[in-house]
N, CA, C and O atoms as CSV, one atom per row, in Angstrom:
chain,resi,resn,atom,element,x,y,z
A,1,UNK,N,N,-9.507,-24.620,9.796
A,1,UNK,CA,C,-8.585,-24.150,8.822
A,1,UNK,C,C,-8.905,-22.711,8.235
A,1,UNK,O,O,-8.035,-22.123,7.592
A,2,UNK,N,N,-10.010,-22.207,8.429
A,2,UNK,CA,C,-10.271,-20.959,7.816
A,2,UNK,C,C,-9.360,-19.883,8.314
A,2,UNK,O,O,-9.028,-18.975,7.551
A,3,UNK,N,N,-8.920,-19.933,9.593
A,3,UNK,CA,C,-8.005,-18.953,10.142
A,3,UNK,C,C,-6.676,-18.857,9.527
A,3,UNK,O,O,-5.966,-17.866,9.696
A,4,UNK,N,N,-6.284,-19.988,8.733
A,4,UNK,CA,C,-5.057,-20.009,8.102
A,4,UNK,C,C,-4.972,-19.489,6.676
A,4,UNK,O,O,-3.897,-19.328,6.099
A,5,UNK,N,N,-6.216,-19.223,6.113
A,5,UNK,CA,C,-6.454,-18.788,4.854
A,5,UNK,C,C,-5.936,-17.266,4.843
A,5,UNK,O,O,-6.143,-16.469,5.758
A,6,UNK,N,N,-5.260,-17.004,3.712
A,6,UNK,CA,C,-4.709,-15.567,3.570
A,6,UNK,C,C,-5.370,-14.949,2.318
A,6,UNK,O,O,-5.710,-15.640,1.358
A,7,UNK,N,N,-5.526,-13.672,2.377
A,7,UNK,CA,C,-6.064,-12.859,1.320
A,7,UNK,C,C,-4.919,-12.595,0.369
A,7,UNK,O,O,-4.256,-11.562,0.456
A,8,UNK,N,N,-4.675,-13.570,-0.582
A,8,UNK,CA,C,-3.567,-13.387,-1.466
A,8,UNK,C,C,-3.498,-12.215,-2.327
A,8,UNK,O,O,-2.429,-11.662,-2.585
A,9,UNK,N,N,-4.697,-11.808,-2.800
A,9,UNK,CA,C,-4.860,-10.493,-3.595
A,9,UNK,C,C,-4.337,-9.313,-2.930
A,9,UNK,O,O,-3.659,-8.434,-3.461
A,10,UNK,N,N,-4.731,-9.377,-1.667
A,10,UNK,CA,C,-4.271,-8.217,-0.694
A,10,UNK,C,C,-2.828,-8.186,-0.503
A,10,UNK,O,O,-2.172,-7.164,-0.701
A,11,UNK,N,N,-2.282,-9.383,-0.090
A,11,UNK,CA,C,-0.866,-9.484,0.197
A,11,UNK,C,C,0.015,-9.191,-0.928
A,11,UNK,O,O,1.055,-8.544,-0.798
A,12,UNK,N,N,-0.441,-9.711,-2.132
A,12,UNK,CA,C,0.435,-9.498,-3.345
A,12,UNK,C,C,0.381,-8.018,-3.766
A,12,UNK,O,O,1.376,-7.485,-4.257
A,13,UNK,N,N,-0.732,-7.372,-3.584
A,13,UNK,CA,C,-0.801,-5.812,-4.077
A,13,UNK,C,C,-0.011,-5.077,-2.927
A,13,UNK,O,O,0.792,-4.195,-3.232
A,14,UNK,N,N,-0.217,-5.410,-1.660
A,14,UNK,CA,C,0.529,-4.753,-0.675
A,14,UNK,C,C,2.133,-4.816,-0.822
A,14,UNK,O,O,2.877,-3.851,-0.643
A,15,UNK,N,N,2.538,-6.111,-1.176
A,15,UNK,CA,C,3.950,-6.314,-1.450
A,15,UNK,C,C,4.439,-5.530,-2.604
A,15,UNK,O,O,5.534,-4.971,-2.549
A,16,UNK,N,N,3.614,-5.457,-3.738
A,16,UNK,CA,C,4.075,-4.612,-4.811
A,16,UNK,C,C,4.176,-3.132,-4.446
A,16,UNK,O,O,5.097,-2.433,-4.870
A,17,UNK,N,N,3.168,-2.651,-3.616
A,17,UNK,CA,C,3.173,-1.329,-3.303
A,17,UNK,C,C,4.461,-0.946,-2.448
A,17,UNK,O,O,5.109,0.089,-2.607
A,18,UNK,N,N,4.736,-1.969,-1.490
A,18,UNK,CA,C,5.961,-1.694,-0.605
A,18,UNK,C,C,7.265,-1.685,-1.445
A,18,UNK,O,O,8.196,-0.940,-1.138
A,19,UNK,N,N,7.316,-2.498,-2.477
A,19,UNK,CA,C,8.469,-2.487,-3.408
A,19,UNK,C,C,8.487,-1.196,-4.099
A,19,UNK,O,O,9.545,-0.566,-4.120
A,20,UNK,N,N,7.461,-0.740,-4.656
A,20,UNK,CA,C,7.475,0.456,-5.509
A,20,UNK,C,C,7.808,1.642,-4.514
A,20,UNK,O,O,8.486,2.588,-4.916
A,21,UNK,N,N,7.372,1.595,-3.323
A,21,UNK,CA,C,7.659,2.635,-2.411
A,21,UNK,C,C,9.224,2.641,-2.056
A,21,UNK,O,O,9.863,3.682,-1.910
A,22,UNK,N,N,9.739,1.409,-1.941
A,22,UNK,CA,C,11.136,1.251,-1.590
A,22,UNK,C,C,11.983,1.846,-2.734
A,22,UNK,O,O,13.029,2.442,-2.475
A,23,UNK,N,N,11.568,1.700,-3.911
A,23,UNK,CA,C,12.336,2.262,-5.086
A,23,UNK,C,C,12.024,3.685,-5.399
A,23,UNK,O,O,12.518,4.220,-6.392
A,24,UNK,N,N,11.219,4.323,-4.587
A,24,UNK,CA,C,10.887,5.837,-4.715
A,24,UNK,C,C,9.908,6.098,-5.743
A,24,UNK,O,O,9.788,7.218,-6.239
A,25,UNK,N,N,9.121,4.991,-6.123
A,25,UNK,CA,C,8.046,5.185,-7.018
A,25,UNK,C,C,6.757,5.490,-6.296
A,25,UNK,O,O,5.884,4.628,-6.197
A,26,UNK,N,N,6.615,6.752,-5.768
A,26,UNK,CA,C,5.604,7.091,-4.801
A,26,UNK,C,C,4.220,7.103,-5.435
A,26,UNK,O,O,3.233,6.679,-4.834
A,27,UNK,N,N,4.174,7.628,-6.738
A,27,UNK,CA,C,2.822,7.732,-7.323
A,27,UNK,C,C,2.223,6.214,-7.515
A,27,UNK,O,O,1.080,5.899,-7.180
A,28,UNK,N,N,3.093,5.407,-8.052
A,28,UNK,CA,C,2.620,3.943,-8.346
A,28,UNK,C,C,2.312,3.350,-6.905
A,28,UNK,O,O,1.277,2.710,-6.721
A,29,UNK,N,N,3.157,3.557,-5.968
A,29,UNK,CA,C,2.950,3.069,-4.669
A,29,UNK,C,C,1.693,3.484,-4.027
A,29,UNK,O,O,0.992,2.661,-3.439
A,30,UNK,N,N,1.379,4.729,-4.116
A,30,UNK,CA,C,0.109,5.313,-3.502
A,30,UNK,C,C,-1.055,4.622,-4.152
A,30,UNK,O,O,-1.992,4.274,-3.433
A,31,UNK,N,N,-1.085,4.389,-5.451
A,31,UNK,CA,C,-2.266,3.771,-6.247
A,31,UNK,C,C,-2.309,2.304,-5.753
A,31,UNK,O,O,-3.398,1.802,-5.474
A,32,UNK,N,N,-1.229,1.642,-5.644
A,32,UNK,CA,C,-1.235,0.319,-5.246
A,32,UNK,C,C,-1.728,0.195,-3.774
A,32,UNK,O,O,-2.516,-0.701,-3.473
A,33,UNK,N,N,-1.302,1.027,-2.917
A,33,UNK,CA,C,-1.747,1.032,-1.496
A,33,UNK,C,C,-3.263,1.178,-1.509
A,33,UNK,O,O,-3.926,0.478,-0.744
A,34,UNK,N,N,-3.869,2.069,-2.352
A,34,UNK,CA,C,-5.360,2.302,-2.262
A,34,UNK,C,C,-5.977,0.974,-2.948
A,34,UNK,O,O,-7.069,0.579,-2.538
A,35,UNK,N,N,-5.425,0.391,-3.806
A,35,UNK,CA,C,-6.065,-0.917,-4.302
A,35,UNK,C,C,-6.029,-1.988,-3.147
A,35,UNK,O,O,-6.990,-2.716,-2.896
A,36,UNK,N,N,-4.798,-2.016,-2.449
A,36,UNK,CA,C,-4.691,-2.991,-1.402
A,36,UNK,C,C,-5.738,-2.692,-0.261
A,36,UNK,O,O,-6.293,-3.604,0.352
A,37,UNK,N,N,-5.973,-1.367,-0.017
A,37,UNK,CA,C,-6.998,-1.040,0.988
A,37,UNK,C,C,-8.360,-1.562,0.691
A,37,UNK,O,O,-9.081,-2.001,1.587
A,38,UNK,N,N,-8.738,-1.516,-0.621
A,38,UNK,CA,C,-9.971,-1.997,-1.086
A,38,UNK,C,C,-10.092,-3.540,-1.126
A,38,UNK,O,O,-11.183,-4.107,-1.077
A,39,UNK,N,N,-8.954,-4.159,-1.216
A,39,UNK,CA,C,-8.915,-5.678,-1.147
A,39,UNK,C,C,-8.819,-6.185,0.267
A,39,UNK,O,O,-9.086,-7.372,0.453
A,40,UNK,N,N,-8.485,-5.459,1.247
A,40,UNK,CA,C,-8.218,-5.865,2.632
A,40,UNK,C,C,-9.515,-6.411,3.219
A,40,UNK,O,O,-10.580,-5.837,2.990
A,41,UNK,N,N,-9.447,-7.492,3.959
A,41,UNK,CA,C,-10.532,-8.093,4.536
A,41,UNK,C,C,-10.558,-7.690,6.156
A,41,UNK,O,O,-11.582,-7.652,6.838
A,42,UNK,N,N,-9.390,-7.438,6.558
A,42,UNK,CA,C,-9.169,-6.987,8.005
A,42,UNK,C,C,-9.108,-5.456,8.163
A,42,UNK,O,O,-8.454,-4.826,7.332
A,43,UNK,N,N,-9.674,-4.869,9.063
A,43,UNK,CA,C,-9.750,-3.449,9.190
A,43,UNK,C,C,-8.259,-2.840,9.464
A,43,UNK,O,O,-7.879,-1.765,9.000
A,44,UNK,N,N,-7.559,-3.608,10.204
A,44,UNK,CA,C,-6.178,-3.147,10.528
A,44,UNK,C,C,-5.321,-3.055,9.169
A,44,UNK,O,O,-4.471,-2.171,9.062
A,45,UNK,N,N,-5.538,-3.926,8.188
A,45,UNK,CA,C,-4.774,-3.912,6.925
A,45,UNK,C,C,-5.353,-2.895,6.065
A,45,UNK,O,O,-4.581,-2.338,5.285
A,46,UNK,N,N,-6.692,-2.522,6.069
A,46,UNK,CA,C,-7.210,-1.486,5.254
A,46,UNK,C,C,-6.714,-0.103,5.807
A,46,UNK,O,O,-6.442,0.833,5.055
A,47,UNK,N,N,-6.619,-0.043,7.141
A,47,UNK,CA,C,-6.092,1.261,7.710
A,47,UNK,C,C,-4.673,1.489,7.451
A,47,UNK,O,O,-4.281,2.613,7.137
A,48,UNK,N,N,-3.795,0.395,7.572
A,48,UNK,CA,C,-2.444,0.586,7.266
A,48,UNK,C,C,-2.205,0.902,5.723
A,48,UNK,O,O,-1.376,1.748,5.386
A,49,UNK,N,N,-2.914,0.234,4.860
A,49,UNK,CA,C,-2.790,0.560,3.479
A,49,UNK,C,C,-3.265,2.066,3.195
A,49,UNK,O,O,-2.606,2.774,2.432
A,50,UNK,N,N,-4.274,2.478,3.744
A,50,UNK,CA,C,-4.731,3.859,3.612
A,50,UNK,C,C,-3.667,4.808,4.145
A,50,UNK,O,O,-3.399,5.817,3.492
A,51,UNK,N,N,-3.050,4.550,5.277
A,51,UNK,CA,C,-2.047,5.518,5.830
A,51,UNK,C,C,-0.725,5.481,4.905
A,51,UNK,O,O,-0.059,6.498,4.710
A,52,UNK,N,N,-0.414,4.282,4.378
A,52,UNK,CA,C,0.846,4.212,3.502
A,52,UNK,C,C,0.472,5.112,2.214
A,52,UNK,O,O,1.307,5.860,1.705
A,53,UNK,N,N,-0.782,4.991,1.749
A,53,UNK,CA,C,-1.118,5.748,0.476
A,53,UNK,C,C,-1.014,7.226,0.814
A,53,UNK,O,O,-0.472,8.002,0.027
A,54,UNK,N,N,-1.516,7.618,1.948
A,54,UNK,CA,C,-1.421,9.103,2.413
A,54,UNK,C,C,0.071,9.513,2.479
A,54,UNK,O,O,0.483,10.550,1.960
A,55,UNK,N,N,0.841,8.652,3.139
A,55,UNK,CA,C,2.306,8.999,3.151
A,55,UNK,C,C,2.818,9.208,1.772
A,55,UNK,O,O,3.481,10.214,1.522
A,56,UNK,N,N,2.540,8.282,0.822
A,56,UNK,CA,C,3.115,8.427,-0.544
A,56,UNK,C,C,2.632,9.729,-1.214
A,56,UNK,O,O,3.402,10.339,-1.955
A,57,UNK,N,N,1.398,10.167,-0.980
A,57,UNK,CA,C,0.897,11.459,-1.471
A,57,UNK,C,C,1.550,12.487,-0.858
A,57,UNK,O,O,1.883,13.443,-1.558
A,58,UNK,N,N,1.824,12.485,0.414
A,58,UNK,CA,C,2.681,13.508,1.088
A,58,UNK,C,C,4.004,13.713,0.570
A,58,UNK,O,O,4.481,14.838,0.420
A,59,UNK,N,N,4.653,12.561,0.271
A,59,UNK,CA,C,5.962,12.708,-0.343
A,59,UNK,C,C,5.929,13.430,-1.644
A,59,UNK,O,O,6.744,14.312,-1.917
A,60,UNK,N,N,4.965,13.042,-2.455
A,60,UNK,CA,C,4.791,13.813,-3.810
A,60,UNK,C,C,4.400,15.301,-3.551
A,60,UNK,O,O,4.925,16.245,-4.141
A,61,UNK,N,N,3.492,15.403,-2.675
A,61,UNK,CA,C,3.018,16.837,-2.493
A,61,UNK,C,C,4.082,17.774,-1.982
A,61,UNK,O,O,4.183,18.925,-2.406
A,62,UNK,N,N,4.884,17.252,-1.051
A,62,UNK,CA,C,5.817,18.152,-0.313
A,62,UNK,C,C,7.242,17.949,-0.868
A,62,UNK,O,O,8.194,18.507,-0.322
A,63,UNK,N,N,7.393,17.186,-1.910
A,63,UNK,CA,C,8.753,17.128,-2.649
A,63,UNK,C,C,9.784,16.519,-1.796
A,63,UNK,O,O,10.926,16.975,-1.844
A,64,UNK,N,N,9.489,15.504,-0.993
A,64,UNK,CA,C,10.432,14.791,-0.051
A,64,UNK,C,C,11.119,13.780,-0.879
A,64,UNK,O,O,12.146,13.297,-0.402
A,65,UNK,N,N,10.740,13.396,-1.993
A,65,UNK,CA,C,11.431,12.336,-2.800
A,65,UNK,C,C,12.760,12.879,-3.434
A,65,UNK,O,O,12.897,14.002,-3.919
A,66,UNK,N,N,13.620,11.998,-3.361
A,66,UNK,CA,C,14.959,12.488,-4.015
A,66,UNK,C,C,15.088,12.127,-5.530
A,66,UNK,O,O,16.081,12.354,-6.221
A,67,UNK,N,N,13.985,11.558,-5.920
A,67,UNK,CA,C,13.990,11.237,-7.334
A,67,UNK,C,C,13.196,12.209,-8.185
A,67,UNK,O,O,13.123,12.046,-9.403
């Protein structure tokens, strides 16, 4: 049964980050992605979260946001 257990703290944080990103709240999303990265148990999830956080920082740094 252990294979069916999910890291709910990671998934909830990642979902909140994705929602914030979707609404254009890139600063909040970037912080949430970093939190998700720290909560991730699987390397692939940690790497995905880190890349999403870097993307959010790029949006802010380069002024790509329309908000």
